[in-house]
Structures are given as C-alpha cells and as structure tokens.
N, C-alpha and C positions, 0 to 999 in steps of 0.2 A: 577538554572535551571528556565528559562524564564516561561516555563509552569505552574508552581506552582503560579506565580503571576497573571494569567489571570482568568477571572471569566467566568464560563459557559463551553459549550462543546469545543472541540478541533479537528481540522483536521490536522493530521500529515503525511508528505510526507517524506519517507525515501529515501534518495539517490538521483542520478541524473537521473530523469524520464522526459519525454515529453509526455504530454497529451493535448487533448483539454478540455476547460471548458464545454463543452458539455456532458463530461463524467458524470456529476453530474445531468443533467436533469432528472427529474422523481425519484431521488433517496430520500428516506424517511429519513431526518435527526433527527427524534425523537428517534432513538436508534442507538447503536453503530454499526459500520459495517467496513468490509474490503472489497475492491474491487480486483476481479481476472479476469484475462484474460484467456479464455479456448481455444484462437487461437494460443497458443504456450505451447510447454512442453518441458522441459529440466531437466534432472536428477539432475543437479547442482542447480536447483532453489528451492526456499522455496515454497511449495504448502500447501494446507489444505484439510482435508476431512469434509464434513459437512452433515447433515441430516435435511430435511426440511427447508433449508435455514439458518441453524444456524451451525457455525463453531464447530467442534469438536477438532481438533488438527492441529496444524502447524507443518512441517517437511519438509525433502528433499525427493523427490520422490513422493510426493503426488499429486493427480490428478488436482486439481484446483491451478494453479500458482498465487500467492500472488503478487499484483501489487506494493507493499510497499506504498500502502495509505491506512490509517486507521483513521476512525472518531470515536472519544471517547464522549460519553454522560458523564454527570456527575458522574455516578457510577463507569464506567470504567476508567475515567480520575484519580478518587481518587486512583483506584488500580494501574494506570500506574504509578503515582508518587511514591507509596509506593513501588513498584517493582524497580523504578529506584534507589532508596536507598540501595536495595539489589543488583542491577545490578552493582554498582561501585565496591562492594567487590567481587562478585562472576563472574564478567565480562560475564554478560549474553548478548546474541546476541538479537537483535529485536525481532525475532519471539519466542525466549524463554521467552522473557518479555510477549508476548501476551499468550503464553501457561501459564505462571503463573497467568496471569491475569483469564484465562479459569479456572483454577485448585482452584482460590480463589472466585469463584461465579461470574465472569464476563460472558458476552454473546457478541457475535459478529454476525450479520447477514451476509451473503455473497451476494455481489452485482457484477452481471457480467458486464465487460466493454462492451459486446456486440459488436457493430460495431464501437466503439471508442477505438483505440489501445492505449495501454500504452507501451512506449518504454523505456526500460533501457538503459542509455547511458554509456557504458563502456570505448570505444574506437572509433577512426576514422570510423572503418568498421560500427559500430552501426549508425553513422550519415550519412553514404553513403547508408546504408539500408532505412533510414528513408527519405532521399531525394527521393529515386526511389520509395517507397511504401507507404508512409503516406502523403496524400494530405493535411490533416488539418495544417500540419506545414507551408506550404507555404501560405495559405490564412487566417487562424483564430489566429495565434499566432505571430510568427515572422518569417522572412525568414530564411530558413535553412542555407544560407550562413553566417548568422550572428554567427553561432556556429563554434567554433574551439577548438580542445583539444590541450593542451600544454604539 
C-alpha cells in the first residue's frame, strides 16, 4: 500500500466525488478530520454522530452524511495502516475502518462542507444533477462536459 511509504499526514478521498478546492478553506490540518455534508440525507448513506465537533461513530442512517473525505494526522494514519492489515482478512468497509480507529484511541473532528457541495458520482443522473445545480464544476474545476460514464 502506497500510504505506508509516505511521510506525514494524509488526505484520503474514497470513491468518485466532485468538489471544489475551496472546500478546504479555513480547515485546520493540525488534527484528523472528516468532512460531512448536511445538505443531503439518504438512509443508504454512511453518516456519523458527533459531540462538540468530535466524531463518535460511523454507520448507516446517522444524521451527518460523511462525504468520503478523511484527513489523517500521524496518529490516526498509524492506526489506519494497522487497521488496513486487519481489513484484508476481515473485509472491513471504509467506515468500519474509521470506527476501528475510533475504538482504538483515534479521534476525528467533524468539518461541515457548508456551501461547498460534495457530490458522489455513481451514474449519469448524478452528472446531470451536477450540471444543473453545482456551479463550481463549470468555473473552478473542469467543464462538466468532460465527464462521461462508461
């Protein structure tokens, strides 16, 4: 795994998502965090609950929808790498690995995406929604016409 060869903290983005680099404006990179989007709620999405900005647990149906972005400082990165060794044999999902980190002394701050939406792209319908509703795609990243699902 390439992550084990890197030094220092790591930003991990799970899956096919679109977002603006402005999403990280004002975010504190001195400690581990996850980004959530409170503008959407779907029962089949992974969410989490938190207290005072600290994540308590990840799971389905929880109120703050995890945007599949996690920043790991050195402590949580070490735990993540340890968990990845377990994940291979236990077939843990990403959110289960994050729960394992929490259970083993890790911490994550919760960061609200606020006005910068994060869009998970699963199909053509998601891209059509982005074209009509998410303006930063046309101006700040790349033209939406450049995306095509095969």
